[in-house]
Structures are given as structure tokens and as C-alpha cells.
LOKEKOL-352699 format. One line per field, with one value per residue: residue number from 1; residue in three letters; chain; x, y, z of N, C-alpha, C in turn. Coordinates in nm, 3 decimals, always signed. Example, Ala and Ser with C-alpha at 12.3 -4.5 7.8 and 13.67 -1.06 7.14 Angstrom:
LOKEKOL-352699
num <- c(1 2)
residuo <- c(ALA SER)
cadena <- c(A A)
nc1 <- c(+1.319 +1.285)
nc2 <- c(-0.569 -0.225)
nc3 <- c(+0.780 +0.708)
cac1 <- c(+1.230 +1.367)
cac2 <- c(-0.450 -0.106)
cac3 <- c(+0.780 +0.714)
cc1 <- c(+1.320 +1.290)
cc2 <- c(-0.330 +0.003)
cc3 <- c(+0.780 +0.787)
This chain:
LOKEKOL-352699
num <- c(1 2 3 4 5 6 7 8 9 10 11 12 13 14 15 16 17 18 19 20 21 22 23 24 25 26 27 28 29 30 31 32 33 34 35 36 37 38 39 40 41 42 43 44 45 46 47 48 49 50 51 52 53 54 55 56 57 58 59 60 61 62 63 64 65 66 67 68 69 70 71 72 73 74 75 76 77 78 79 80 81 82 83 84 85 86 87 88 89 90 91 92 93 94 95 96 97 98 99 100 101 102 103 104 105 106 107 108 109 110 111 112 113 114 115 116 117 118 119 120 121 122 123 124 125 126 127 128 129 130 131 132 133 134 135 136 137 138 139 140 141 142 143 144 145 146 147 148 149 150 151 152 153 154 155 156 157 158 159 160 161 162 163 164 165 166 167 168 169 170 171 172 173 174 175 176 177 178 179 180 181 182 183 184 185 186 187 188 189 190 191 192 193 194 195 196 197 198 199 200 201 202 203 204 205 206 207 208 209 210 211 212 213 214 215 216 217 218 219 220 221 222 223 224 225 226 227 228 229 230)
residuo <- c(MET LYS PRO ILE LYS SER LEU LEU GLY GLU TYR LYS GLY VAL LEU VAL PHE MET ALA LEU MET VAL VAL PHE ARG SER ALA ILE ALA ASP TYR ASN VAL VAL PRO SER GLY SER MET LEU PRO THR VAL LEU VAL GLY ASP ARG ILE LEU VAL ASP LYS MET ALA TYR ASP LEU ARG VAL PRO LEU THR HIS LEU ARG ILE ALA ARG LEU GLY GLU PRO LYS ARG GLY ASP ILE VAL THR VAL ASP SER LYS GLU ALA GLY GLU LEU LEU LEU LYS ARG VAL ILE GLY LEU PRO GLY ASP VAL VAL GLU LEU ARG ASP ASN VAL LEU TYR ILE ASN GLY GLN ALA ALA SER TYR ARG ARG ALA ALA VAL LYS ALA GLN ALA GLY ASP GLY ILE ASP GLU ALA ALA TYR ARG ASP GLU ARG LEU GLY ASP MET SER HIS LEU VAL ARG LEU SER GLU SER HIS PRO SER LEU ARG SER SER TYR GLY PRO VAL VAL VAL PRO ALA ASP HIS TYR LEU MET LEU GLY ASP ASN ARG ASP ASN SER ALA ASP SER ARG TYR TYR GLY PHE PHE GLY ARG ASP GLU LEU MET GLY ARG THR ARG ARG ILE ALA PHE SER LEU ASP SER GLU ARG GLY TYR LEU PRO ARG LEU SER ARG THR GLY ARG LEU LEU ASP GLY ALA THR ALA GLU ASN)
cadena <- c(A A A A A A A A A A A A A A A A A A A A A A A A A A A A A A A A A A A A A A A A A A A A A A A A A A A A A A A A A A A A A A A A A A A A A A A A A A A A A A A A A A A A A A A A A A A A A A A A A A A A A A A A A A A A A A A A A A A A A A A A A A A A A A A A A A A A A A A A A A A A A A A A A A A A A A A A A A A A A A A A A A A A A A A A A A A A A A A A A A A A A A A A A A A A A A A A A A A A A A A A A A A A A A A A A A A A A A A A A A A A A A A A A A A A A A)
nc1 <- c(+3.501 +3.420 +3.333 +3.001 +2.985 +3.226 +3.193 +2.979 +3.102 +3.289 +3.135 +2.988 +2.956 +2.836 +2.596 +2.475 +2.441 +2.260 +2.041 +1.976 +1.903 +1.672 +1.502 +1.498 +1.378 +1.134 +1.010 +1.077 +1.158 +1.114 +1.140 +0.915 +0.817 +0.629 +0.383 +0.159 -0.070 -0.249 -0.220 -0.154 -0.152 +0.043 +0.215 +0.424 +0.424 +0.681 +0.812 +0.999 +0.905 +0.967 +0.889 +0.759 +0.755 +0.701 +0.525 +0.265 +0.244 +0.429 +0.560 +0.598 +0.878 +0.843 +0.583 +0.228 +0.175 +0.101 +0.297 +0.298 +0.094 +0.167 +0.086 -0.178 -0.350 -0.381 -0.610 -0.546 -0.298 -0.065 -0.065 +0.057 -0.122 -0.199 -0.412 -0.677 -0.906 -0.839 -0.618 -0.353 -0.073 -0.150 -0.136 -0.261 -0.462 -0.552 -0.877 -1.134 -1.195 -1.250 -1.595 -1.655 -1.869 -1.874 -1.878 -1.896 -1.971 -2.010 -1.728 -1.668 -1.564 -1.713 -1.706 -1.851 -2.058 -1.933 -1.800 -1.518 -1.280 -1.176 -0.905 -0.763 -0.472 -0.130 +0.005 +0.223 +0.207 +0.192 +0.386 +0.228 -0.009 -0.099 -0.327 -0.538 -0.712 -0.677 -0.771 -0.620 -0.646 -0.625 -0.713 -0.879 -0.958 -1.030 -0.742 -0.629 -0.465 -0.401 -0.304 -0.530 -0.619 -0.839 -1.027 -1.102 -1.200 -1.268 -1.454 -1.500 -1.731 -1.789 -1.765 -1.948 -2.047 -2.159 -2.362 -2.147 -2.083 -1.794 -1.676 -1.586 -1.239 -1.164 -1.091 -1.158 -1.034 -0.892 -0.765 -0.547 -0.572 -0.855 -1.042 -0.936 -0.873 -0.864 -1.011 -1.148 -1.402 -1.440 -1.329 -1.422 -1.414 -1.097 -0.933 -0.780 -0.566 -0.467 -0.309 +0.014 +0.217 +0.339 +0.397 +0.600 +0.788 +0.979 +1.211 +1.375 +1.340 +1.252 +1.232 +1.044 +0.972 +1.184 +1.402 +1.446 +1.581 +1.702 +1.483 +1.594 +1.500 +1.306 +1.423 +1.447 +1.234 +0.977 +0.642 +0.320 +0.403 +0.347 +0.224 -0.071 -0.251 -0.455)
nc2 <- c(+2.730 +2.383 +2.210 +2.091 +1.833 +1.726 +1.728 +1.553 +1.319 +1.287 +1.246 +1.027 +0.768 +0.824 +0.942 +0.732 +0.551 +0.696 +0.709 +0.437 +0.389 +0.545 +0.409 +0.160 +0.221 +0.314 +0.104 -0.146 -0.179 +0.007 +0.249 +0.385 +0.669 +0.671 +0.886 +0.914 +0.788 +0.590 +0.319 +0.213 -0.049 -0.167 -0.040 +0.225 +0.585 +0.743 +0.514 +0.359 +0.197 -0.100 -0.141 -0.364 -0.327 -0.496 -0.684 -0.722 -0.616 -0.552 -0.255 +0.020 +0.216 +0.506 +0.551 +0.460 +0.261 -0.065 -0.346 -0.621 -0.848 -0.967 -1.089 -1.137 -0.936 -1.042 -1.118 -0.934 -0.840 -0.570 -0.269 -0.014 +0.258 +0.449 +0.670 +0.791 +0.920 +1.012 +1.160 +1.121 +0.919 +0.627 +0.407 +0.101 -0.182 -0.475 -0.583 -0.657 -0.863 -0.880 -0.928 -0.999 -0.968 -0.719 -0.602 -0.388 -0.403 -0.219 -0.209 -0.475 -0.703 -0.839 -1.076 -1.194 -1.285 -1.412 -1.369 -1.196 -1.304 -1.185 -1.119 -1.013 -0.811 -0.780 -0.485 -0.215 +0.142 +0.336 +0.525 +0.814 +0.763 +0.960 +1.127 +0.964 +0.699 +0.352 +0.023 -0.285 -0.542 -0.877 -0.947 -1.196 -1.380 -1.635 -1.700 -1.463 -1.261 -1.016 -0.722 -0.482 -0.145 -0.005 +0.268 +0.381 +0.611 +0.784 +0.670 +0.585 +0.742 +0.575 +0.317 +0.128 -0.008 -0.059 -0.350 -0.397 -0.474 -0.579 -0.451 -0.596 -0.625 -0.443 -0.333 -0.351 -0.159 -0.115 +0.075 -0.034 +0.106 +0.144 +0.338 +0.573 +0.626 +0.713 +0.551 +0.290 +0.331 +0.599 +0.682 +0.500 +0.206 +0.075 +0.079 -0.183 -0.088 +0.114 +0.015 +0.015 -0.137 -0.390 -0.422 -0.581 -0.554 -0.349 -0.101 +0.087 +0.294 +0.611 +0.811 +1.080 +1.209 +1.188 +1.337 +1.234 +0.995 +0.669 +0.388 +0.113 -0.143 -0.182 -0.194 -0.357 -0.518 -0.763 -0.720 -0.762 -0.939 -0.957 -1.108 -1.239 -1.240 -1.437)
nc3 <- c(-2.169 -2.184 -2.486 -2.550 -2.657 -2.575 -2.299 -2.272 -2.357 -2.154 -1.929 -1.990 -1.881 -1.633 -1.715 -1.857 -1.649 -1.487 -1.660 -1.682 -1.417 -1.396 -1.575 -1.446 -1.195 -1.283 -1.427 -1.319 -1.035 -0.731 -0.462 -0.226 -0.033 +0.265 +0.349 +0.511 +0.767 +0.685 +0.651 +0.893 +1.140 +0.989 +0.804 +0.878 +0.926 +0.757 +0.680 +0.419 +0.147 -0.046 -0.383 -0.610 -0.935 -1.142 -1.062 -1.150 -1.411 -1.715 -1.815 -2.047 -1.983 -1.776 -1.847 -1.852 -2.022 -2.103 -2.169 -2.129 -1.947 -1.641 -1.404 -1.156 -0.915 -0.574 -0.310 -0.022 -0.097 -0.073 -0.232 -0.460 -0.591 -0.864 -0.848 -1.039 -0.951 -0.692 -0.754 -0.688 -0.572 -0.406 -0.120 -0.054 +0.056 -0.121 -0.114 -0.217 -0.496 -0.857 -0.913 -0.651 -0.363 -0.135 +0.200 +0.485 +0.823 +1.091 +1.105 +1.069 +0.837 +0.547 +0.292 +0.008 +0.166 +0.378 +0.699 +0.830 +1.078 +1.402 +1.613 +1.919 +1.911 +2.001 +2.001 +2.013 +2.079 +1.784 +1.544 +1.445 +1.564 +1.742 +1.956 +1.940 +2.059 +2.011 +1.898 +1.817 +1.581 +1.455 +1.145 +0.978 +0.691 +0.488 +0.300 +0.366 +0.600 +0.835 +1.023 +1.160 +1.237 +1.463 +1.549 +1.873 +1.977 +1.768 +1.558 +1.213 +0.985 +0.785 +0.872 +0.837 +0.532 +0.202 +0.103 -0.185 -0.529 -0.686 -0.987 -1.311 -1.385 -1.193 -0.853 -0.504 -0.246 +0.077 +0.356 +0.618 +0.851 +0.947 +1.031 +0.953 +0.676 +0.341 +0.097 -0.109 -0.016 -0.039 -0.285 -0.465 -0.681 -0.786 -1.094 -1.291 -1.444 -1.289 -1.093 -0.974 -0.863 -0.632 -0.282 -0.041 +0.148 +0.373 +0.295 +0.438 +0.734 +0.867 +1.155 +1.208 +1.438 +1.602 +1.514 +1.258 +1.287 +1.204 +1.205 +1.306 +1.355 +1.168 +0.923 +0.620 +0.686 +0.658 +0.551 +0.713 +0.907 +1.175 +1.477 +1.631 +1.944 +2.158)
cac1 <- c(+3.412 +3.435 +3.221 +2.902 +3.021 +3.336 +3.137 +2.901 +3.195 +3.355 +3.040 +2.903 +2.924 +2.741 +2.468 +2.417 +2.397 +2.140 +1.932 +1.938 +1.834 +1.537 +1.428 +1.481 +1.280 +1.006 +0.946 +1.115 +1.143 +1.135 +1.098 +0.828 +0.804 +0.492 +0.365 +0.039 -0.090 -0.367 -0.194 -0.119 -0.017 +0.132 +0.315 +0.431 +0.465 +0.827 +0.865 +1.029 +0.868 +1.013 +0.776 +0.787 +0.679 +0.670 +0.443 +0.144 +0.255 +0.550 +0.518 +0.697 +0.930 +0.793 +0.445 +0.136 +0.147 +0.131 +0.354 +0.252 +0.029 +0.252 +0.022 -0.302 -0.352 -0.449 -0.668 -0.447 -0.180 -0.051 -0.029 +0.055 -0.227 -0.198 -0.556 -0.729 -1.005 -0.771 -0.519 -0.224 -0.032 -0.202 -0.092 -0.379 -0.464 -0.656 -0.975 -1.234 -1.155 -1.362 -1.707 -1.682 -1.964 -1.800 -1.956 -1.848 -2.077 -1.941 -1.587 -1.652 -1.558 -1.781 -1.682 -1.939 -2.140 -1.851 -1.744 -1.381 -1.265 -1.089 -0.842 -0.687 -0.331 -0.039 +0.075 +0.256 +0.168 +0.259 +0.409 +0.109 -0.128 -0.145 -0.406 -0.650 -0.701 -0.708 -0.761 -0.558 -0.702 -0.578 -0.828 -0.855 -1.067 -0.967 -0.596 -0.585 -0.445 -0.321 -0.350 -0.604 -0.630 -0.976 -1.030 -1.199 -1.252 -1.319 -1.487 -1.532 -1.871 -1.804 -1.731 -2.045 -2.036 -2.205 -2.278 -2.121 -2.027 -1.675 -1.688 -1.478 -1.114 -1.153 -1.062 -1.195 -0.917 -0.908 -0.646 -0.551 -0.619 -0.989 -1.118 -0.864 -0.818 -0.941 -0.991 -1.260 -1.526 -1.447 -1.291 -1.480 -1.328 -0.975 -0.914 -0.659 -0.456 -0.418 -0.218 +0.151 +0.311 +0.309 +0.504 +0.600 +0.901 +1.024 +1.353 +1.425 +1.240 +1.304 +1.137 +1.044 +0.953 +1.313 +1.505 +1.466 +1.671 +1.652 +1.422 +1.673 +1.423 +1.216 +1.502 +1.435 +1.128 +0.865 +0.512 +0.226 +0.478 +0.311 +0.141 -0.180 -0.268 -0.594)
cac2 <- c(+2.619 +2.267 +2.185 +1.997 +1.698 +1.681 +1.702 +1.430 +1.206 +1.273 +1.197 +0.928 +0.660 +0.873 +0.963 +0.600 +0.497 +0.768 +0.667 +0.302 +0.398 +0.596 +0.297 +0.057 +0.266 +0.335 -0.016 -0.272 -0.172 +0.142 +0.261 +0.500 +0.721 +0.667 +1.013 +0.917 +0.671 +0.515 +0.174 +0.169 -0.052 -0.244 +0.052 +0.346 +0.710 +0.747 +0.393 +0.359 +0.062 -0.149 -0.167 -0.449 -0.270 -0.601 -0.786 -0.744 -0.573 -0.496 -0.131 +0.105 +0.305 +0.643 +0.559 +0.357 +0.171 -0.202 -0.433 -0.757 -0.871 -1.069 -1.155 -1.074 -0.907 -1.136 -1.058 -0.916 -0.771 -0.427 -0.218 +0.129 +0.286 +0.583 +0.688 +0.904 +0.990 +1.082 +1.249 +1.099 +0.780 +0.575 +0.276 +0.036 -0.330 -0.533 -0.656 -0.718 -0.898 -0.868 -1.019 -1.015 -0.884 -0.674 -0.521 -0.362 -0.377 -0.176 -0.247 -0.619 -0.723 -0.954 -1.096 -1.299 -1.334 -1.471 -1.266 -1.212 -1.322 -1.084 -1.151 -0.903 -0.816 -0.707 -0.383 -0.095 +0.268 +0.351 +0.660 +0.860 +0.738 +1.083 +1.111 +0.877 +0.566 +0.254 -0.120 -0.355 -0.676 -0.959 -0.974 -1.317 -1.424 -1.722 -1.698 -1.328 -1.237 -0.897 -0.640 -0.360 -0.049 +0.043 +0.379 +0.368 +0.743 +0.855 +0.574 +0.644 +0.742 +0.469 +0.187 +0.041 +0.028 -0.164 -0.431 -0.355 -0.578 -0.527 -0.473 -0.664 -0.551 -0.343 -0.387 -0.271 -0.152 -0.047 +0.093 -0.111 +0.201 +0.145 +0.458 +0.692 +0.592 +0.747 +0.433 +0.266 +0.386 +0.739 +0.701 +0.397 +0.095 +0.112 +0.000 -0.265 -0.011 +0.211 -0.053 +0.040 -0.236 -0.456 -0.414 -0.684 -0.534 -0.213 -0.080 +0.144 +0.380 +0.726 +0.859 +1.226 +1.258 +1.176 +1.395 +1.147 +0.884 +0.545 +0.281 -0.001 -0.267 -0.194 -0.205 -0.487 -0.596 -0.811 -0.672 -0.866 -1.040 -0.955 -1.218 -1.198 -1.321 -1.451)
cac3 <- c(-2.137 -2.270 -2.575 -2.498 -2.701 -2.490 -2.166 -2.281 -2.361 -2.024 -1.828 -2.056 -1.787 -1.534 -1.782 -1.885 -1.519 -1.446 -1.748 -1.642 -1.289 -1.424 -1.633 -1.342 -1.096 -1.347 -1.481 -1.255 -0.889 -0.679 -0.324 -0.205 +0.102 +0.316 +0.419 +0.594 +0.853 +0.643 +0.655 +1.028 +1.197 +0.902 +0.749 +0.960 +0.864 +0.751 +0.616 +0.276 +0.106 -0.175 -0.471 -0.726 -1.046 -1.238 -0.998 -1.229 -1.550 -1.773 -1.879 -2.110 -1.880 -1.765 -1.896 -1.802 -2.133 -2.068 -2.272 -2.101 -1.818 -1.581 -1.291 -1.111 -0.771 -0.486 -0.191 +0.082 -0.149 -0.049 -0.364 -0.488 -0.687 -0.921 -0.855 -1.116 -0.869 -0.583 -0.811 -0.623 -0.552 -0.280 -0.073 +0.003 +0.052 -0.204 -0.034 -0.305 -0.631 -0.951 -0.890 -0.508 -0.291 -0.017 +0.292 +0.620 +0.922 +1.214 +1.088 +1.046 +0.692 +0.487 +0.150 -0.044 +0.277 +0.485 +0.787 +0.878 +1.222 +1.460 +1.741 +1.978 +1.873 +2.089 +1.922 +2.088 +2.015 +1.657 +1.495 +1.375 +1.644 +1.805 +2.079 +1.907 +2.119 +1.908 +1.923 +1.704 +1.563 +1.345 +1.059 +0.899 +0.603 +0.389 +0.307 +0.402 +0.743 +0.858 +1.133 +1.131 +1.346 +1.479 +1.643 +1.982 +2.013 +1.651 +1.452 +1.083 +0.943 +0.686 +0.930 +0.770 +0.391 +0.113 +0.015 -0.323 -0.615 -0.753 -1.133 -1.383 -1.404 -1.087 -0.720 -0.387 -0.158 +0.205 +0.438 +0.743 +0.952 +0.891 +1.063 +0.907 +0.545 +0.221 +0.012 -0.200 +0.041 -0.078 -0.424 -0.550 -0.720 -0.858 -1.216 -1.301 -1.501 -1.192 -1.002 -1.016 -0.813 -0.505 -0.183 +0.063 +0.238 +0.401 +0.266 +0.563 +0.796 +0.941 +1.255 +1.207 +1.575 +1.671 +1.429 +1.141 +1.315 +1.142 +1.287 +1.260 +1.365 +1.052 +0.801 +0.555 +0.750 +0.579 +0.597 +0.759 +0.983 +1.317 +1.524 +1.720 +2.064 +2.198)
cc1 <- c(+3.433 +3.314 +3.127 +2.938 +3.130 +3.285 +3.056 +2.990 +3.258 +3.263 +2.945 +2.860 +2.821 +2.602 +2.398 +2.364 +2.268 +2.020 +1.882 +1.863 +1.691 +1.449 +1.397 +1.372 +1.142 +0.934 +0.974 +1.093 +1.175 +1.113 +1.019 +0.825 +0.657 +0.467 +0.247 +0.024 -0.208 -0.348 -0.140 -0.204 +0.085 +0.247 +0.310 +0.463 +0.619 +0.891 +0.894 +1.008 +0.929 +0.892 +0.821 +0.697 +0.638 +0.585 +0.321 +0.161 +0.399 +0.507 +0.634 +0.746 +0.873 +0.653 +0.359 +0.104 +0.194 +0.184 +0.302 +0.191 +0.098 +0.187 -0.103 -0.295 -0.429 -0.506 -0.563 -0.320 -0.181 +0.006 -0.021 -0.041 -0.214 -0.343 -0.596 -0.825 -0.939 -0.670 -0.382 -0.196 -0.075 -0.136 -0.208 -0.366 -0.580 -0.748 -1.075 -1.180 -1.275 -1.469 -1.743 -1.794 -1.899 -1.888 -1.879 -1.968 -2.008 -1.798 -1.564 -1.665 -1.630 -1.746 -1.762 -2.017 -2.063 -1.785 -1.600 -1.382 -1.162 -1.037 -0.763 -0.539 -0.249 +0.044 +0.099 +0.207 +0.255 +0.284 +0.288 -0.018 -0.186 -0.219 -0.523 -0.628 -0.749 -0.698 -0.704 -0.610 -0.634 -0.701 -0.796 -0.980 -1.005 -0.817 -0.542 -0.576 -0.354 -0.382 -0.428 -0.608 -0.772 -0.978 -1.138 -1.264 -1.313 -1.350 -1.531 -1.683 -1.896 -1.751 -1.834 -2.055 -2.082 -2.332 -2.266 -2.060 -1.910 -1.685 -1.568 -1.359 -1.098 -1.132 -1.114 -1.079 -0.950 -0.772 -0.658 -0.594 -0.763 -1.068 -1.048 -0.794 -0.914 -0.915 -1.114 -1.393 -1.548 -1.422 -1.353 -1.379 -1.208 -0.956 -0.782 -0.540 -0.401 -0.318 -0.075 +0.250 +0.268 +0.427 +0.488 +0.708 +0.931 +1.173 +1.423 +1.320 +1.308 +1.195 +1.144 +1.028 +1.082 +1.427 +1.542 +1.574 +1.615 +1.590 +1.487 +1.593 +1.330 +1.293 +1.494 +1.322 +1.020 +0.735 +0.423 +0.297 +0.442 +0.224 +0.037 -0.187 -0.416 -0.626)
cc2 <- c(+2.504 +2.254 +2.080 +1.853 +1.641 +1.646 +1.573 +1.308 +1.180 +1.211 +1.092 +0.817 +0.701 +0.888 +0.831 +0.538 +0.563 +0.726 +0.527 +0.302 +0.448 +0.484 +0.192 +0.097 +0.284 +0.205 -0.143 -0.270 -0.031 +0.137 +0.390 +0.539 +0.714 +0.791 +1.016 +0.787 +0.586 +0.364 +0.129 +0.048 -0.124 -0.160 +0.182 +0.469 +0.717 +0.621 +0.421 +0.217 +0.026 -0.187 -0.248 -0.401 -0.377 -0.711 -0.822 -0.715 -0.539 -0.374 -0.063 +0.203 +0.447 +0.661 +0.456 +0.254 +0.030 -0.278 -0.576 -0.762 -0.990 -1.145 -1.080 -1.049 -1.014 -1.061 -1.052 -0.849 -0.624 -0.367 -0.065 +0.152 +0.430 +0.621 +0.811 +0.986 +1.071 +1.183 +1.237 +0.951 +0.736 +0.441 +0.211 -0.115 -0.376 -0.618 -0.730 -0.740 -0.884 -0.974 -1.039 -0.921 -0.848 -0.584 -0.503 -0.335 -0.345 -0.228 -0.397 -0.641 -0.851 -0.958 -1.217 -1.367 -1.395 -1.361 -1.299 -1.236 -1.223 -1.131 -1.031 -0.921 -0.731 -0.612 -0.262 +0.028 +0.291 +0.498 +0.702 +0.835 +0.866 +1.054 +1.017 +0.738 +0.462 +0.112 -0.185 -0.498 -0.745 -1.000 -1.093 -1.353 -1.505 -1.723 -1.562 -1.312 -1.117 -0.819 -0.520 -0.275 +0.006 +0.151 +0.358 +0.501 +0.818 +0.754 +0.646 +0.640 +0.632 +0.336 +0.082 +0.087 -0.090 -0.232 -0.373 -0.473 -0.516 -0.556 -0.549 -0.570 -0.435 -0.413 -0.292 -0.277 -0.071 -0.024 +0.010 -0.024 +0.235 +0.273 +0.586 +0.662 +0.634 +0.639 +0.415 +0.315 +0.530 +0.759 +0.600 +0.288 +0.146 +0.019 -0.073 -0.185 +0.094 +0.148 -0.043 -0.065 -0.290 -0.439 -0.523 -0.660 -0.386 -0.204 -0.027 +0.242 +0.490 +0.781 +1.011 +1.285 +1.251 +1.223 +1.310 +1.041 +0.757 +0.453 +0.151 -0.131 -0.288 -0.208 -0.347 -0.574 -0.638 -0.757 -0.791 -0.976 -1.044 -1.073 -1.166 -1.291 -1.331 -1.360)
cc3 <- c(-2.236 -2.362 -2.516 -2.535 -2.613 -2.352 -2.165 -2.283 -2.228 -1.920 -1.884 -1.959 -1.685 -1.595 -1.813 -1.757 -1.475 -1.530 -1.710 -1.510 -1.307 -1.480 -1.528 -1.244 -1.156 -1.381 -1.404 -1.104 -0.842 -0.529 -0.310 -0.058 +0.142 +0.400 +0.516 +0.672 +0.812 +0.645 +0.790 +1.066 +1.108 +0.850 +0.828 +0.875 +0.870 +0.698 +0.469 +0.228 -0.030 -0.259 -0.592 -0.840 -1.148 -1.177 -1.083 -1.378 -1.587 -1.853 -1.950 -2.004 -1.892 -1.821 -1.823 -1.910 -2.100 -2.188 -2.254 -1.962 -1.752 -1.466 -1.251 -0.960 -0.694 -0.366 -0.080 +0.036 -0.107 -0.176 -0.365 -0.603 -0.734 -0.952 -0.936 -1.030 -0.758 -0.635 -0.746 -0.612 -0.413 -0.248 +0.000 -0.006 -0.034 -0.115 -0.122 -0.444 -0.725 -0.926 -0.744 -0.462 -0.158 +0.068 +0.423 +0.709 +1.054 +1.217 +1.085 +0.895 +0.652 +0.339 +0.104 +0.069 +0.392 +0.566 +0.823 +1.028 +1.275 +1.595 +1.789 +1.946 +1.968 +2.004 +2.010 +2.012 +1.891 +1.625 +1.412 +1.452 +1.703 +1.934 +2.059 +1.966 +2.018 +1.962 +1.799 +1.701 +1.446 +1.265 +0.969 +0.819 +0.489 +0.408 +0.349 +0.553 +0.761 +0.975 +1.082 +1.257 +1.348 +1.586 +1.748 +2.017 +1.894 +1.540 +1.325 +1.057 +0.841 +0.740 +0.888 +0.626 +0.306 +0.160 -0.126 -0.399 -0.692 -0.903 -1.190 -1.400 -1.306 -0.953 -0.613 -0.290 -0.034 +0.268 +0.564 +0.861 +0.916 +0.918 +1.021 +0.776 +0.436 +0.118 -0.078 -0.146 +0.001 -0.228 -0.519 -0.583 -0.799 -0.977 -1.216 -1.352 -1.405 -1.094 -1.056 -0.970 -0.679 -0.410 -0.078 +0.168 +0.255 +0.368 +0.390 +0.614 +0.876 +1.032 +1.264 +1.346 +1.656 +1.580 +1.309 +1.163 +1.251 +1.245 +1.240 +1.262 +1.245 +0.920 +0.744 +0.605 +0.651 +0.637 +0.632 +0.836 +1.130 +1.351 +1.621 +1.839 +2.096 +2.315)
């Protein structure tokens, strides 16, 4: 057998490349697999999303230690959250900012007393829909505009929620699949230090219902790009 020193010298380039990739994916950018339908119809089960790890913070690689604060989340951002309460990495949308008063009334969103507007959206059946009949709406409030999925057969027991005031340095987050999402209505507010990054684009997507064939139409697709119809 070759001495370890000799092997290290032979594979030095590979080892350096692997180390740089670990640092890059930990602190700069990564892609995550979406295993659930809590963000339907915006993000499908099987999508691989690109995550900008430096959207809000510069961190020490492989840790949560912040070196510098680079930006602040905006209402409507889709973020990955390393939730202490949930004990797992979540994908949710920022709805309430620090100081906001947020309320849901029968799935109608109110922020600081202003109600969101809803328009019917033309959306085909999505992967993960199952037998649950759903209506799709374009939810608009201020500069925020995105699609939400509302169940017609199994509405959530928390389709009405609040009003609650978002504490300082915390955020209220919801899934776009409003009647099938474990979010701030269940886990409470998410701290600023739990936000791992922001996603705005799908890297690629695999359809598990069709033998993991790629969904070519979703490759490189920008999120929140759908349009609504009256």
C-alpha cells in the first residue's frame, strides 16, 4: 500500500477541490431538494432550488456563526429556515416583518390592517396535489405578489389565525400551500439567525411519479413568474 503522505500528494488537487466545494455550498450558494408540497404551486415536490447563502449573512463555513450582516429579508422572499422548533430545514415565504401585525381570516391575509387582494389564477394540477381539490389565487399586498393554493375539500383548522405582532429580529412565515403547510401558525415566529438563505430560481426538477424524469420546463425557472387571470 502507498504511504498516506504519498496518497495525499497524489490526490491533493481532488481534496482541495472537495474542500472548496464544501465551503462554497456551506457559506456561499447551495441547492436543496424540496421533499414536500408546502410551497405549492410555486415550488413542486422534486424541485431542486438554488439557495443564495449570502443573501442576508456571511457566515463561518459549516457553522451558524455570523461574520457580517449583508442584507435584510423582504416581504415575499422565499427562504430556507433551519428551524429550532421544527428540528429541520424548512422552505417558507416571509410574510410578516418585525413590528407587523399579521392576521388570517378564512385564508384572507391582513398585514397592519390592510387586506390582500386575490385573483383567480390559471394553474394546472401540480405534482403533490393528490386527490385534494384546490383553488389557486394570485395574492397581492403592497409589493408582494405570488400564487397561493387553497384547499376546497380540506381547509386548514388554522385558515384563521391571529392577529399577532411580529417581535423584533423575528419573522412570520407561511407556506404558499396555505391549507397544508406547517409554518409560523404551528412553530411560531422564526428568528433572524435561523434564516439560512434566499431562493429565487429552480436549478432543476425531477418527477418521481414518472420515474424521476427531468421536468425540463422547470430547469432554471425563476420563482413567482406565473401570471394570474381575472
